[in-house]
C-alpha positions in Angstrom: 55.4 12.4 69.6 58.3 14.2 71.2 60.9 11.6 72.2 63.2 14.3 73.7 60.9 14.6 76.7 60.1 10.9 76.9 61.0 8.2 79.5 61.8 4.9 77.7 62.4 1.4 78.8 64.4 -0.8 76.4 64.7 -4.6 77.0 68.0 -6.0 76.0 69.2 -2.4 75.9 72.7 -2.9 77.0 74.1 -4.1 73.7 73.5 -4.2 70.0 70.5 -2.4 68.4 68.9 -1.8 71.9 72.0 0.1 73.1 72.3 2.0 69.9 68.7 3.2 70.3 69.4 4.0 74.0 72.3 6.2 73.0 70.3 8.1 70.5 67.3 8.6 72.8 69.6 9.8 75.6 71.4 12.2 73.3 68.0 13.6 72.3 67.2 14.4 76.0 65.1 11.4 76.9 65.3 9.5 80.2 66.4 6.0 79.3 66.2 2.8 81.3 67.8 -0.4 79.9 67.3 -3.8 81.3 69.2 -7.0 80.6 70.3 -10.4 82.1 74.0 -9.8 82.5 75.2 -7.4 85.2 78.6 -6.9 83.6 77.0 -5.8 80.3 74.7 -3.4 82.2 77.8 -2.0 84.0 79.5 -1.6 80.6 76.5 0.2 79.2 76.4 2.6 82.1 80.0 3.5 81.6 79.6 4.0 77.8 76.5 6.1 78.1 76.6 8.0 81.4 73.1 8.9 82.6 71.4 5.8 81.3 69.6 3.9 84.1 70.1 0.1 84.3 68.0 -2.7 85.7 68.9 -6.4 85.9 66.1 -8.6 84.6 65.7 -11.8 82.8 62.6 -11.3 80.6 62.3 -15.0 80.0 60.9 -15.4 83.5 57.3 -14.4 84.2 58.0 -13.2 87.8 60.9 -11.1 86.6 58.7 -9.4 84.0 56.1 -8.6 86.6 58.7 -7.3 89.0 60.2 -5.2 86.2 56.8 -3.6 85.6 56.3 -2.8 89.3 59.8 -1.4 89.7 59.7 0.8 86.6 56.2 2.1 87.4 57.5 3.1 90.9 60.9 4.5 90.0 60.0 6.0 86.6 56.3 7.0 86.8 56.7 9.2 83.7 57.5 6.1 81.5 55.7 6.5 78.2 57.8 4.4 75.8 58.3 0.6 75.9 60.8 -0.9 73.5 60.6 -4.7 73.3 64.1 -5.3 71.9 65.5 -8.3 73.8 66.0 -11.2 71.4 68.1 -14.4 71.0 68.9 -16.5 67.9 69.2 -20.2 68.0 70.6 -22.3 65.2 69.4 -25.9 66.0 70.2 -29.1 64.2 67.6 -30.2 61.6 64.4 -31.3 63.1 65.0 -35.0 62.4 68.0 -34.9 64.7 67.9 -34.9 68.5 66.9 -31.4 69.9 67.7 -29.6 73.1 64.1 -28.3 73.6 65.2 -25.9 76.4 67.0 -23.8 73.8 63.8 -23.6 71.7 61.8 -22.7 74.8 64.2 -19.9 75.8 64.1 -18.5 72.2 60.3 -18.5 72.2 60.1 -17.0 75.7 62.6 -14.2 74.9 61.4 -13.3 71.4 57.7 -13.7 71.7 56.3 -14.4 75.1 58.2 -11.6 76.8 57.1 -8.8 74.4 53.5 -10.0 74.5 53.4 -10.1 78.3 55.3 -6.9 78.8 53.0 -5.1 76.4 50.0 -6.3 78.4 51.6 -5.4 81.7 52.6 -1.9 80.7 49.7 -1.0 78.4 47.4 0.3 81.2 50.2 2.6 82.5 51.1 3.8 79.0 47.4 4.6 78.3 47.5 7.2 81.1 50.2 9.2 79.3 49.4 12.0 76.9 51.6 10.4 74.2 53.1 6.9 74.4 54.5 4.1 72.3 55.1 0.4 72.4 57.9 -0.4 69.9 58.4 -4.1 69.0 61.7 -5.1 67.3 61.0 -8.0 64.9 63.1 -9.0 61.8 63.1 -9.0 58.1 63.0 -12.8 58.5 59.5 -12.5 59.9 58.3 -12.2 56.3 60.6 -14.8 54.6 62.4 -17.2 56.9 65.7 -18.9 56.7 65.1 -22.6 57.2 68.1 -23.3 59.5 66.7 -20.8 62.1 63.1 -22.0 62.1 62.3 -21.0 65.7 63.8 -17.5 65.5 62.0 -16.8 62.2 58.7 -18.1 63.6 58.9 -16.0 66.7 59.5 -12.9 64.7 56.7 -13.7 62.3 54.4 -14.1 65.3 55.7 -10.9 66.9 54.8 -9.1 63.6 51.3 -10.5 63.7 50.9 -9.6 67.4 52.1 -6.0 66.7 49.4 -5.6 64.0 46.7 -6.8 66.5 48.1 -4.7 69.3 48.0 -1.6 67.1 44.4 -2.2 66.2 43.4 -2.8 69.8 45.1 0.4 71.0 44.0 2.6 68.1 41.7 4.7 70.2 44.3 5.3 73.0 47.3 7.6 73.3 49.6 4.6 72.6 51.2 4.3 69.2 52.3 0.8 68.3 55.5 0.7 66.1 57.4 -2.1 64.6 61.1 -1.9 63.9 62.2 -4.5 61.4 66.0 -4.9 61.2 67.9 -6.7 58.4 71.0 -8.6 59.2 73.0 -6.1 61.3 76.5 -6.3 62.6 75.9 -7.3 66.2 76.6 -10.3 68.3 73.1 -11.8 67.9 73.4 -15.6 67.9 77.1 -15.4 68.7 80.2 -13.4 67.9 81.2 -13.1 64.2 78.0 -14.6 62.8 76.7 -11.2 61.6 80.0 -9.5 60.7 78.8 -9.1 57.1 75.6 -7.4 58.2 74.7 -3.7 57.9 77.0 -1.6 60.1 75.2 -1.0 63.4 75.6 2.8 63.4 74.4 3.2 59.9 71.3 1.1 60.6 70.6 2.8 63.9 70.9 6.3 62.4 68.5 5.5 59.6 66.0 3.8 61.8 66.0 6.5 64.5 65.4 9.2 61.9 62.3 7.3 60.6 61.1 6.7 64.2 61.3 10.5 64.9 59.4 11.1 61.6 56.5 9.1 63.0 56.6 6.0 60.9 54.8 2.9 62.3 56.7 0.2 60.4 60.4 0.7 59.8 62.6 -1.6 57.7 66.0 -1.1 56.1 67.6 -2.6 53.1 66.7 -6.3 52.9 64.0 -6.0 55.6 62.4 -3.0 53.8 62.1 -5.1 50.6 60.6 -8.0 52.6 58.0 -6.0 54.5 56.7 -4.4 51.3 56.9 -7.6 49.1 54.0 -9.3 47.5 53.3 -13.0 48.1 54.9 -13.9 44.8 58.0 -11.8 45.6 58.3 -13.4 49.0 58.2 -16.9 47.5 61.2 -15.8 45.3 63.0 -14.4 48.3 62.4 -17.6 50.2 63.9 -19.7 47.3 67.0 -17.5 47.2 67.5 -17.7 51.0 66.9 -21.5 51.0 68.5 -23.0 47.9 67.8 -26.7 47.4 
């Protein structure tokens, strides 16, 4: 697939991994559309990467997702790449304590409901392209969770499962289904400073983008590459190390 001639939509594409991918696609020659909730962040992205198109959309809301699909199909009919990147990370108190369930709901809607729904909304359009791709961004924690982020890890595990099913369903169409599996990366996911010890964003994005261009369908890095290839016994050991008693 030639990404240099592609038109790509990236959810949550105005910051973090999404913006890093947007920059690289734009530099390659692609038409890039990023969407996000915060207008000020979209305006920042437009200044930092001139030529990138921005759309304000909260993918948590079903009507907003449907509107996004309609707007993109009208304004960017050549769209052939959907990157489901938007994600949030919630660190709730232990389950025996009182919960704010609205935070759990937003995490589930952002990380799982939105990519599932957007994939179904855009799939018919993408199937009309000569070459197309749906790219889901999951996490190394999809394979071995950290217990203090149970909702986040569960949504990413479910997204991995959905991606496998989606790839099988679309196997006879022009649409490739790709999973990008980040490790802990230095972004503001979950709050500023929480991932400062993660893999530098530019290093991670360069390595991942190179493997995307090479045509790989499942792309990890470092810790997440180990996790995605691990046996059940190895994953049990990783879980024990991530969650000491």
